[in-house]
N, C-alpha and C positions, 0 to 999 in steps of 0.2 A: 365597074369603079366605084369606089366607095371614097366618099369624100367626108372627112369627120370635122365638125366645128366645135370647140367646147371652148368655154370661159363663164366668168360670173355673169349674175343676172345685171342686166341694164347692159351689156358689152357691145351688143350689136347683134347676136347670133343668130335670131328669127329674121330679121329683115334682111340678113347678108345671104342666110342659107336660101331663104326664098327665092332671092332676086339671082344666084349662082343656079341654082336649079333651073330657074325658068330661063336663063341664058342658056344653058348647056344642055338643056331637054332631058333633066336627070326628073328621079323622083324625089321627093323633099320627105323627109321625116322629123316631126317635131318630139323628141324623147321626153322633155320638160313636160308639155303638153300630158302625157300618159302619167307621169306622177301627180300631177294636178287634177287629173281625174279621180284617181283612184283617192285624193287628198279629198276632195269635193264629195265624192261618194261617202266617206266615212263620216263628214260632216253633216251631211244631211241624213246618214242614219242613227247620228248621235252617238256614236263612236269613240270612246276615250283614243286618242292620239297616242296613249302609252300602251294600247292593247294591241302586241303587236301579232298575236295569233288572229284576231279579229279583221285586222287590215291586210294580213298578209291573205286572208280568204277571200278578201274585197279584189286583190290583186290577181289571184288565180283563177277565180271563177267568173269575174265580171269581164267580159271580154270587150278591150278597147279597139275601136276601129276608125281608118280616117275615110273622109270623103269628101267630094269637091262640090261647092256650092256651085249654083248656076252662073255660066258664064268665068267662071275661076280655071286657071290652066292646072292648079297644085292643090293637092288633097289637104286642106287647110282647116275644115270642120271636124272634130273630135267627138266621138259618143262612148260612152260607157254604158253596158248594160242596156243598150239599144235608144237611151236617151242621150240627146244632143246636149253636149255642155261647154261648147265652143266659147260661149261668153260667160257662164256662171263660173269657169275655171280660174276666169282673170279678177276675181274679186280679191278685196282685201283681205277678207277672211283665209280665204284659200292662199293666197300670198302667206301669211304668217303660218298655215298648217303644212304646207307642201315641205320643207326642210326636215321637221321632225318626221314624217311620212316617208320621206325619201332614203332616210338614214336607216331603217328598217331592213334587215337582212334579208328576211322572206321576200319582201315585196321588192327589193332590188333583182333577185333573183328571177322572179317571175316577169319584170319587166325588160332584163335583159335577154330573157328566153324570145319573148313576143319581139323585141326592138330586132333581134337577129333574124326571125321570122319574118317581119314583115320588109325587111331588106334583101332578103336572100334572093340572087339571081338577078340583081336589078343594078343601074347605073342610079345611085342616090346619094343624096346630099343628107348628112344625119348631124342634127345639132343636138348639144347637150352639156354634161358635166363630166362625163367618164367615154365618152365615146373611141376616142384615140387610146383610151389607158385600160378599158377593162371591155367594152362592147364590141369594139372592130381594131385590136392592136396592130391588125395587118393592114387598115386601110391603106389606100394607095398614097394619100394626103391628109396629112393631119394639121389644122390649123388652129391655135388659141388665141381666141380674140380676149383684149382687156380693154381697160379704160382707166378714168381716174374715177373713183367713188362719187366726186362732186357731179363728174358728166353723167355717171351711170344715172345718179338721180335725177339730172335734169332730162334725161331721155325720158325715165320713166313717169315723171310728172306730165310731160306734154303728151304721151299716149295716154295718160288718166284723164286729162283735159278733151281729147280728140274723142275719147270714149265718153263723155258726159258725167265722168265723177271724179273732178278734180281733188288731189291730194295736195299737202303740204310738202314742201321739198326737204326741209327738214325731219320731216318723219319718214320719207321714203329714203332718207341717206341714213339714218338711224336703221331703218329695217333692212338696210342693202348690206350694212357692214355686220349685223346680227347674223343676216343669213350667210354671208361669206366665211364666217368665224365656224359656222354648223358645217357649211359644206366642204371647208376645208380639213375641218379636224375629225368628220365622222370616221369611223372604223372602218367602213365597207366603201369601198370605191370613192375617196375623198376626192374632190375638185383638185386635180393637180395637173402640170403640163407632160404631156409626154417626152420621151427624151428626142424624137425625132420629130417633133411638131415645130412649125412655125408658126412665130409669136408675133402678130400683129397687136401694136396699138394704136386702138380706132380714136382716142380722145379728142384728135386734132384732124381727124380725116373723113370726108364727106363719105356716104353710103358708097356711092358710085366707085369712089377711090378704093375702097377696101374690096369690093367686088373685082375691079379690075386687077386687083393685086393677086387676088385668089385665081381668076382666071389664068391669069400669067403662069402660075406655078402648075395649075393643071395641065398646061400645055406643056409644061418642062416634064411633067409626070408621065405624059403619055409618050 
């Protein structure tokens, strides 16, 4: 069974997907981390974000893998080309680079193929921006998480403070709006709501409330 969770940055996809996967005993796949890994590799190599051929080559030739850290039940460590980039891909620089990289057709083709390969034959929770619309259009359950831009920015600021690299909320808010614009209007696989997705506004909901709702939906589908 595939559970597809889509939504804009800061809507709670990663946190929700991890808890849902842990509760149900499913695998977990963070597709956004894959695009971030490609963006990180391009930045570290000094590749221009406009060089589709070079970035596409990274996406095709640099294998992306996931692994479990000691004591963790879910594979949340991500590596590209054998380098663990779990922490590095959450930098502000990668935040700014990931949307331009993710909109490149060659990159998306490579990532979608890899995502389907990783999820094949598994009970898995997959989160991203085009999971229910492009990657797994036949997913048993599609959920689209959303929240106000202000709330999404507040969450991102909280994440940055916990990570030891605090940023200003107005800066994060502006960056989220820019990313929403890019992701929603890109030519290939834009961020959108699948026709058969359940939309959940998480602005005023606690994590456990969102997870409970999705678990109810899973029970209904089964």
